[in-house]
N, C-alpha and C positions, 0 to 999 in steps of 0.2 A: 682408829685401828680396827675395831670390831666390824665396822661397816665394810672395810676393804676385805676382811677375811670371810665375811658371810656371803658376799655377792657371788663369788665363784661357786660356793656350795649350793646356793639357791638355784643358780642357773643350771648346774649339773643335775640337780634334782628335777628341774623341768625337763631336761633331756631324758632322764630315767622315767619320768611320768609318761612321756611320749612312747618310750620303748614298751612300757607295761600295757599301754592302752592302744596298741596298734590296731586292734579290732575296731575301736571307736573311730580312729582316724580313717580307716578304710570305709567305715559307714558314712562319714562326712563326705568322703570323696564321691560316693554313689549318690548322695543328695545333690552335690554340685553337678554331677553328670546329668541328673534328671532336670535340674533347672536350666542347665546349658542346652540340653536337647530341646526343651520347651521353647527357649528364647530364639533358637536358630531355625526351628522347624515351623512353628505355628505362624509367626509373622510372614514367612515366605509364601504361605498359601492363603493369606488374607489380603483384602484390598489395601492399596496404598492410602495413607491418610489424606484427607482433604484439608481445606483451609480452616475448618472449624475444629480440627483435632488438637488435643492437648496431651501432655505427658501423662496426666492422671486418668485419661479416659480412652486412650488409644494404645493398644498393645505394641504396635510397630514402633511408635515414637518412644514408648517406655523401654522396649528392648534396645533401641538405638542408644538411648541415654545410658542404660545399664552397661552395654558393651563398650561403647566408645567414650562415654562421659564419666563413668565411674570405674568399671572393671579394669580396662587396660592401663589407664594412667596410674591407678593405685597399685596395680600389680608391679609396675616398674618401680614405684616408690617403695613397695614392700621389699624388693630385692636389696635396696640400699639399707633399709632399716632392720630387716629380719633375715637376710640371706635368701636362699631359694626355698623358703617354707612353702610358697605357693606351689612350686613344682612337686614337693614331696607330700603335701597335705591336702591341697585343694584342686590341683590341675585336673580337669576331666580328661584331657587328651592323654596325659601320662597314665592315669588310672585305667583307661580303656586299652592302651597299648600293653600295659603289664598284664591285664586280665586276658587279652587275646594271646599273649605270649605263653601264658600258663597252659593253654590248650592247643597251642600251635605245633608246627612241625619241628621246631627246635634246631633249625639249620645253623651252621657256623656263620658268623658275620663275615660277609665277603670283603675282599680287599678294597674294592671301589668305594664301599660305604665308609671306610675309615679315612678317606681323603680329608685332609685338614681344611680344605677350602669350602666345605659344605655350609658351615654357619654363615659365611659371608654371601655365598651364592644364593642360598635359600632365602636369606633376609632380603637381598636385593630383588629377586624375582617376585617374592610375595608382596613386597611394598609397592613395586611398580604395577604389578597386575591389579592390586587392590585399587590403585588410582584409575586404572583403565576402566574398571567396572563400577567405580564409585562405591566402594565397600562401606564407607562411613555413612552413606545415605540410604541404601536400599537393601531390604532383607534377603532378596534372592542372591545378591552379591555376597552377603554375609554367609548364607548357606553354602555358596560355592567355594568361598575362600576358607572360612573356618571349618565348615563341615567337610570340605575336601581334604583339608589338612588332617582332621581327626580320622577320616576314613583311611587315609594313607598310613597314619600311625597304627591303626588296627591291622592293616594288611601286613605291614612290616613286623608287627608283633606276632601275627600268625605264622610268619615264615621263619623268623630268626630269633635265636635265644630261647631261654626257658625261664619264664617269670622275670624277664628283664625289660627294661625300657630302652630298647635299642634305638627306636626313633628319637627319643629324647636326647640320647647320647650323641647321635651323629647327624640327624637330618632335620630336627625341629627348627623352623625358621627363626625362632627367637632364642634358641639355646645359647648362641654366641653372645647375644645382648645380655641375657640373664647372667651368663658366666662373668661378663665384664662388671656388671653392676654389683654382683654379690661379693666382689673383691673389696668393696667398701663397707660391708656389713660389720657391725661392732662385736660380733661373736661368731664362733664356728665350732665344729666338733674337732677337738684336738687329740692327736694320737701321742701317747707317752711311749716312746720306742723302748725304753728300759723295761717298763711294765709289760709290754708286748713280748719281749724276749723272756722275761721272767715267767710268763704264762706257759711257755713250752715245757717247763718242768713242774710248775705248780698248778696249772690249770686256771680256771676262772672261779673265784671264791672257793678255791680248794677242790673244785670238782672238774670233771671233764669239760673242755671247751665245747660249747654248742655252736655249730656253724650258723651263720646268718646269711640272708639273701640281700645283697646290695643291688637293688633293681637298676640304678643308673650306672652300674658297672664301674664304680670307683675302687681302685686298689687300696683297700683300707689301711694296710700297714704303712704304705708310703703316702697316705693322704696329707696334703699340705694345703692350707687355705680353705676357702669356701666356694671357689669358682665352679667346681664340679659336683659338690655335695648337694643333695636335694633336701637336706635337713628334716628327713622323715623320722629320725629318732631310733630307727631299728638297730643301729650299731652302738647306741649309747650303753656304756658299761661292758662292751665286748672285750673279753680277755682282761678285764679290769684296767683297760688301757685307753679307752675312748670316752671323752666327756665333753659336754657342751661348756664352752669356756669363753670368757670375755677376752677382747683384744682391742688394740688401738685400730680405729677405722682405716688408718693409713698403712698398717703393717704389711698387708699382703702385697699391695702395689710396690711399696718401697723395698721390702726385704725379699720378696719372691719374684718381683717383676722381671728381673734379669733371667731367672730360670724359666719363667713362663713365657718370656718374650718370643714371639714368632710373627712372621710377616702377615699371616692371616688375621691375627688380632689387630694389627696395625691397619690393615685394609678395612676391617669392619668398623674401626673407630673413625678413620679419616674419610674413607670413601662410602661407608655405610651410614653410620649414625650422623656424621657431620657432612655428608654429601647427598646420598640418595634420600635419606629421611628429610633433610632440609628441602630438597627439590620437591618432594611429595607434598610437603606442607606449603611450600611457597607458591606453586603455580596458580592456585585459585585466587591468590591475592595480588599476584605480580602484574604490574603495568607492562613490564617488558614482555611477558607472555602474550598479552593482548596485542601489543604493537607488532610483535613478530608474526602472530597469526594473521593479522590484517595485511601485513606485507606479503606473506606467502599466498594468501587468498587472492589478493589483487593481482599478483604475478601470474597465478594459475588462470584466472579469468582472462587476463590480457593475452595469454598464450593459448586460449581456447582449450584448456585442460580442466574439465569440470568434474570428472569422476571422483577426485579426492574430496569434493564438497558434498557428495552424496551421504545420506544418513541411513543407509540400509545395513549397517553392521549389526550382527546379533548382539543381544544384551550381555552374553557371556564373553564377548570379545571387547566391545566398547559400550559405554553407557547408552542405553536405548529405552527411554521411558517417555514416549510422546505425550501420554496423558498428564505427565508432570512438566511438560515443556522442557525436558532435559534429555537431549539427544546429541551424541557425539557424531560428527562426520569423520570420515577417514583422516582428514587433515587434523581435526581436533585430537583424535587419539594418538596419531603419530607425533603431534606437537607435545602432548603430555609426556610421552616416552622420551622424546628428544630433550625436552626441557629438564626433566629429572636427571637424565644421564649427563647432560652438559653441566648442570649445577654440581653434580657429584665430581665430575672431572675437574672443574675449576676450583671448587673449595678444597677437595681432597688434595690436589696437587700443590696448591698454594700452602696449605698446612704442612704438607710433607716437606716442602722446601724450607719452610721456617723451622721445623723441628730438626731437619738436617743441619741447619745453621746453629741451632742450640747445641746439638750434639758435638759439632765441630769445635765449639768454644771450650769444651771440656777435654780436648786432646785429639789425637788422631781419630779420624772418623771410624765409628764402630756401629754395625747394624744392631748389635745387642743393645747398645746404649740408646740408639734411635728408637727401637721398639719399646724400651723401658720408659723413656721420656714420653712417648706417645700415650702410655697408660695414665699419665698425669691428666690427660684430657677427658678421662672417663666421667668425672662429675659434671662437666659442662655438656658433654655429649648426652648423658642421661637426662639432665635438666632440660635440654632442648627438645628431646622426644616427648618428655612429660608436658612441656609447654605447648608443643604442637598438637598433641592429643587433647589437652585440656581446652584448646580453642574450640573443639567440637562441643565440649561440655558447656562452654560459655555461650556458644551460638544457640544451643538448645534452650538454655535458660533465658537468653535474650528474646527468643521467640515467644516466651511466656511472659514477657514484659516485666521481668525482674530487674531490679536495680543492680548494676554491675560496676558501680563507682570504684570499687576496690580492685578491679581486675588489673589495671595498669600498674598500680603500686605492688600488687602481688607478683606480677611478672618481673618487675625490676628487682624485687627482693630475692626471688629465686635465682635470677641471673647473677646477682651480686654474690650470694652465698656460693653458687657453683663456681664462679670465677675465683673467689678466694680459696676455695677448697682445691681446685685444680692447681692454682699457683703454689699452694702449700705443699701439695704432693710433689710437684716438679722440683721445688726447692729441696725437699728431703731426698729426692732421687739424685739430684746433682751432687749431694754430699757423698753418695756412694762412689762417685768417680773423681772427685777433686775436693781437697781441703782448702783450696785457694779461693778467698772471697771474691776476688776480681773475676776469675774464671767463671765461677758460679753466677755472679751478677750479670756477666755478659750473656751467659746462656739464658738467664731469666728474661733478658731484654727480648731475645728472639721468641721465647715462649709467650711472653706478654703480647707480642705482636700476633701470635697465633690465636690467643684468646680474643684479641680485638677483631680478628677476621671472623671468628665464630659469632661474636656479639653483633657484628654488622648484619649477619643474616637475620637475626631476630629483630634488630632495629628496623630493617626494611619491612618485615612482615607485620609487626605490631604497631609501628609508628611511622615509618617512612612512607610506605604506599598508602597507609590508612589516612594520612593527613592530606592527600592530594584529591 
């Protein structure tokens, strides 16, 4: 009994500690900004590593390992474990955007920026462009993609809002992904609505309420869940109504999923994380990609059309590093884009049809139910992106001749946990729409087929093509 009672208190105290030590958190952010700037700027102006370079003696390889081997995979993992603490405490882009906004013009946020499709569009464009310029391999591409995003965040900060993270709220390429994954976090800042109303008469701790600045533009009184909250701690204790609180990891998806349901989240899950991202990870290992490229190259030569085979595209459009024997022809680059889009179209549409079938099993077809059920795929979608990014981690470690006997078992374990988690979420969601076991069971058959389709993508990448 005492353990159950003390946990919420300790967690709320942690939130209060963050609120009292906001200056320290801001200081940590500037340290991260300095490290981030060093890692994207210095490797971009140093020679590319040769065959004798190692992670421990070459800055470019070390930066590559930090960014794509450690940083991004574990940022994704942190969203599931801690909510968006990365955004509120560590993200250099968010810190710079807010800093720029403090001294900017303070314009009102335009209507075009509030469009709900930006998280999906920004994620898709950034992911595809990153593959066009080989962002995982080359520091100039890192500077262009990550540095370009940071520069854009600062420009938006200078123009719009006042001490706000307008970029993070509307245009950040990974905002939508982080929002989805944070719905699985085991705690959040909870608003006590009765205490909030009570504060209108009695204030905060018996004193006048002190206004706070919510940089990510979350409407605090109506805040539900953790999808938009940056977990910075600034609002902890506000009006004696907000506290960091434990919750069931399934609660936000199951209880709020119908209210949060929208077609853009569904598009991001099905056509983004389970489509574009899979295609971006797939093409380098795909036998089909090689066969298709050979087919088109042969056809072009047979018809005396040779310009698509030229390798004169600039490095900021398609990969162009002759000294590394890594050069994209116009055909290569076009094939990469086409392969990623085709993969997204096939996987996304198949999954959409299967989820529509699952929704139909629960009664008359409903888009709200469809969008709600789709959120059950968040664990497997997040796990897939983690596995795809960690493939870079493993390739860098493999180049150092480290034993990776455990890698295959780890991948199987991650996929198994993600499948079970997604299935459990879907089962709980079906209970929101039907109490009949048969109806729910039939819906789960369709949902299980969707999970099998997702699993097939990772089987191909890690085992199917690798065995040939």
